[in-house]
C-alpha positions, 0 to 999 in steps of 0.5 A: 287331583289326589282326591279324585284318584281316591274316589275313582279307586273306591268306586272301582272296588264296589260290586256292580248291581248285577253281580250283587243280584247274582250272588244273592240269587245263588245264595238264596237258591242254595238255602232253598235247596238245603231247606227242601232237602231237609223238609219232609214230604209225602211222595207217591211211588209205583211199586211192581209187585209179585204175589205168591200162594194165590188161593186156588179155591177162590176167584178174584173179582178183579185182576191181581195187580202188577203194581201197587201205589204207595204214599211214602213220607220222607225227607226231600233228600231221601225221596231224591235218592229213592228216585235215582234207584228206579226202576224198582225191583218187585215187592214180593207179597205172600197171600199166606201172610195177609190178613183175611176178612171173609173172602178178601185179603187186606194188604197192610204196609206194616207187614211188607218190607219196603226198605228192600225195594226203596233202599231207604227207611220211609214211613208208608202212609197209604197203599193202594189197592189195600184190599184184594176181593175174592169170591168162592169159585163155583162150578167144576175144576180139573187139572190140565197140562200147559203147552207153549207154541215154540219157534226156536232157532239157535246160532250155528254150533248150538242146540237146546234141550227140551224146554222146561215149563213151571208149572207144567199143569194148572187147575181150571174152574168153570161151568161144565159147558166151559170145561168139557172142551178144555184139555190144554191151556196154552201160553202165548207163542215164544219165538227166539232166534240166534240162541247161544245162551240159556233163556228164562222167560215168563209168559202169560197163559191164554184163557180160551173163555172169559168164564174160565178161571185159572189158579195161575195166569203165567208160566215160567219157561227155561230153555237150556242152550249149549254147544253141539257135540258131534258123535258117531255110533255103529249100528246093525242094519235090519230088513224091513221084511224080515218077518216075511223072508229070512233068506237074505244077507246084508253087506255091510251088515253095519253102518255108521251114523253121524249126528250132533247133540247138545252137550251132555244130553247123549249117553250110551243107552240112547244108542239102542234108540237108533234103528237102521233099516232097508227094504228088501223089496226095493232093490236097485236091479243094477247095483243090487243095493237098497238105501239105508234109512233110520226107522227110529232115533233119539228125539234130541239128536240131529242126524248128519250122515249115514255111512254107507248110504246104501248096502248090498242085499244078497237073496238066497234061493230057498231049497 
């Protein structure tokens, strides 16, 4: 009886086959993971690139790439950590630092700082494309302004200053037949609504002809947005027909103009840009009054009200 109990207790302590298999599987997976993380691999990454100082006297034979492909050699652990850092910030490549071969430029991995992009030290075995091909630009060239079609709308109580373009001019190359009608290079239209903060946006320039070449294919647009400030100025009223008649009196002779402008854009000198006028030949015969209008006012303000909207005009007989 005791022998059977002892045998039963011994069998109970032995792990089952399924449990033993599971333990072995976990242990094998752990060992495989450790081995993989310490093994050195070559992995292909797509890195966004931004080029500086693109040569203006040469024509690229293919589009300047926005991404470069690199083969980086590193341990499995480093590659896993690098992949967790995506998306990568753009790698800046300066044409002035590239090796030049005839009209072409060679991109060498040894001259580029990939560590700032990948956040880890790696050995870059290959970069593609590794050469940018150019030819000498033929034809005529000229500088033309850059323009952006804007459709901007701010939130209530906000306004924007005149957008700043960089560059504001670009150099264009091409045959005489292509350049003769080119006086402006346009960017893609920019539509924004509910603006309540500054915006800094990059837009592509549009080539009106495939044989037109630009020294810069993009434009940076900065839009300063600020709260609107309400202000009032008092200005004199003038007669539109003053050169024809000087025998009139306007009462009141001054009006108040209420307007809004973006904060810190209006100064005292801008007051002289407001011109209030009446037309003495357009007098209401019953009230003897004429409406007041602004012939000029600063371009960066929004006129809200003119007080009074009408003034009385007294015409004296000439002796």
